[in-house]
Steps between C-alpha positions, in 0.01 A plus 500: 500500500782741581658440161167553324453825687846616395429412139197725512716775654788445260396766248490759777840387622638548154333836479701601805816345365475697179353815640726550799803303402508652156752232401304360208226579260152530634291257309385331817371832626222481248414149606495620858275787408269258329496286811414798717238663273331206334280246673534155348167328510623158394795296618829533313682184407872512445491209261279464199196278505297303252694385197828669600805304610612549858786750490716294735497219242671731249814532714702193398808328637709680238388830654605388845832392351568844352417667832721254691790562261486877562500447877784248480724734298434779751608275787806386307618858456470550874699185568775608260552845651453376853734202490688479168585859413733743671463468876294772664635601838410862568167678513579689180579173322154368583289818486672682213656216304842643579409792267625285213179425309463564128298789359249302294411239766453776756275691258281194442482438873405862563214477252391158628465630855241751373299251295266317734270210428203721587617741233525230235141400567382856554641676192300300243188522714543879528498526121197270484304686766598866466712550188857602425534830689722341763749393231622862511693396811768398248573871455563516873762225466692717255477808723607312811842401365661848467344611830634197683842486336578870542336607827514200731725226362829696533444548873442130563792392283741744668399417856483122443265443794376140516160623618370809324324604822838551665516818293219644712715461813804650334297793370251542786495266799465139609127535565429562132707200399309271733166654400550448127654153533218381728239618249684320224526171689132504593380581151721243326423208731128559460520577130694189405242284678213646301697534175550123503165393642267708282633371163518144635132527593414628152697219334343235720153600388570429134780242497415274791834571672460493875544853632705413806716253311577770243582756771715251687696415186572866430617571853703183550686544172546874550616478862742224406688674219478850652632387837771274360633695203440858613489792256693309232240223496214751508634695201591198289174322580306815414680507164391143426147564623477816289568290191228253603260785571553679169488178300175389664333837438616505137370145446156583636482819294609329178251213537222733610547751219502220245179357641301824464625585151824688557604825664317710240169344603589555867584864433177558306283353774679700771442818302133424443444412868664828616794330669771703327471824694843625609473876547233581754629846587251565780705673775259390774710299752195290588492346151622145548710474184577819309814605317607705802431239766664219301802690368570756774367304797644178359840664458506602864404150606768334290761749615420387854543137391831564325649751745350445846468122508765283662459217248585736213790680668648169608515385139667824390772429754553150361695649208826693513440813298223757486504473121395135534208596724389768255506255210306252714233764566443546128497126434252438782278785376498350149418161651209641698367676189521174307316300766229762543451529123474124450257479792273770361501349152409168661215680674381623161509138378283401797254777419471384139467134600230564761323769297166324513529308825650669802607216734452722805136575420456143380590371845805303384740701716443737791772762442692652212838362610376153401450606137847423368546165682151396387580591141836324493381178660176474303628608159853359508444197722505293183869585467671304781761710672364843401282554812791375711735745326258783577468398866881472519520863386256606772701305759821658369356845568406399853846354563673815376289724722546293814872435449583868465285579801667238720851613411415864568326411827813317612709811426263729689479262797879463524597860436213713632354293781794298632770761443313830482230447764650243736867589451600140429813481285495189284842333458621522141601136473150389602309768310386273216388223737299743715341658192398154376316421821336842506386451140356161588319645804344782295379248244349279770312794652361607163406139420318465831295811424363334187299258712336775705450744212141389446414572862639853510226658290493881520810505722699351214370769266641769725827312541539469123476877469851529643650375175378798299478757775841436653660530157387861463600589855842338460555686173405821679758436772778423251402803292504718810853390576649493150326798339463742792824551697317737739272224638570395858423187699197653674352584162566146377313352797205734452496439125514121534209494745287754314557338160397157627194649669384664175521184289348283772201734518468509121535124455289406801224738397498358149453151639207611714338704224527232229416735213371296200760459226441516124472194282463461126183323384514125431251251362373147565288476185716228347542286811400132472158416636644268765688784671358600837465864403524751779221747547663831582298757684646844545466617858474871569810617680483739792858603436464697180796711395348827613416368846851376575776727630738583213808358674331160517431516125857585397640243258718238668775597255543831683565340841878489461499861384284599796731328746816643345376859464344503847823368654720756324272798567450416866870427540609832354242704690600345833870539411449873441308537825755309708808638327629376168820301467800692372576345156870526588443235766359241260759267340508566129441136405169501688364755252387417147758614239250701288400690813865579568540626142187713530604654831853563373359695204299739718610866533719578800236714668244220481760251624561720801129528572457122477820433701652310211881462519701666227682173440223254417666306221713192461816680606378484860484122508870471582440659837190300585673165527453328831845346525746315279457125453635282777636148498259437788201539268310178442428352158159661457627843604794489260274390216236765564762772542650411162161492326395826662812673370440337162163678490671830579393514863632483853431193708315610813382171648821330609488382861364772731692783342298781349550866439221745448594797285674561172832596651696265722768735627718212613584478130442861394742744661351801323226528763534603858489245776184652648311433180572130543219476754237616254318169503172363629684193627662515841865418546555205728834590657534166671486318169716747313598519224169344397173686472189320619147546378311674776242698304152480645155598380 
């Protein structure tokens, strides 16, 4: 009974996942809206009746063999890098792959971590239900790359911090580091549970695969290779799984297009059914999908995913040079565009195929995310191995998402919680072993949540909101630190709290309001007589657009923008009120290079008014070094120092030594000794000559 109840709630869960998480397309939103605004007067059967063959009978042993082969290869890669490859001893070896990964594998892994199984099922259904407006998110992918590679990436590559949230302590204070890392851990553990369970539930309805067996397979395989092989196994497995994913999508599209008469016929039907609308220029932020919400709001969301997400930053640090990371950003963007495009064309194929018999209205399936699995199994079940290849692609997406999440969670737990919060220094020679156990523990916790997901109900919906909401807030905090050298720690605290409050109110209100969502018309005129057709009765909704507060009607695509802008504005206002930070006290490598160039180009009078140092360029980096390398440095420190200098930066994170301020007068004799104390960090005389981090919020 509990499982049946969850199945009836599943569309609403996916509505939350798409609306608040913002990680994928929003096809399931429409299904959720249908579930909330339409009363179904007859029972819905997930399998066909009458003369139709049971769907589970169309999934043959060859299909299981294809799926098993994909899982076996994934495990084998983990075994190789865990036991046969170069031995991993330190934390950086396990968490960052020793910063020795190739550009192309890292790019594929970066893209794979953003392509979820929910997305693969949701993109085609979005095209089927609402049209192609959301495809414009591909423009956002192009815009994200220069923003990420120029504004944020140089800071991460120069500092070489294993956890990106350590930046918030270096720039502001420890409280902000713990705050952001805790939000990230909570959102990712919950998100991975649902990101695996929801697609498994959809697949089980149309293939006969047991939901919990499918979930268990994904987690067991993923935990095994992620915990044994570390970042190297994650990246190389993602590369293999990306190939499986792309090949499976291309196979389904090719067979489907051929079945309905070719792509020209698909294009003609999409045009006639008003599915090819791309430029809805309505500036109203409450419009679910407009050009502005998809392109501008989507750009802000994806910037948060590329620049304020530990899983992404960790992969940037797995390569040596910033040029490699920049190339990887372009490759991953092209990969995302390709996957989205293929998905939307597949959705157009579905629309043409089901032009006269909508399986949702016909009672064959209960939600739009079942459309693609239903189509593949029913239409291509006669080709042994094809349904299994498709399911293997869906599983590959789930594995890529979970593996990246587990590796990043291990990094955050080791660096931010153990070291940053608790002050536990992990021994270098045992770093890899500790990280393996932490990775395994995070996977076990996420796996355990799968089995209580159906009992969480509305609580889970609120918990899922952290994935989208925290992304905007985190981006706001990083932007506050990298783009505004006047921001102080008090402003960062106020901004982080206020930004989260704004998006929680917006997202929570939207869930309570449940404003009906648009859907293109469909037909059941050509359905076979033996179908148990659903009688759909439109219920009047009390929550019409005009009666709902505007903030609750704002498109989910604006949530990241809301969180980011609210965080930055509140942070700067509070910083001004409490006393701005002197830009001369902020290490130059903590500021985004374009901002440094902009400030350096300002007139002298304006520089004086803004307290901007005359020397703001690269010539000042010589005097901002912490100390020369020492033979006492451990392996990870030496490696990160070298890579930081390779990126043109100064390594600030070695041991407990940190200077705050552009000019370290121990190395620059041009300044007076009194000026040496111009720093927001206190000098610990007892531990001299080291400087300890004692900044507080």
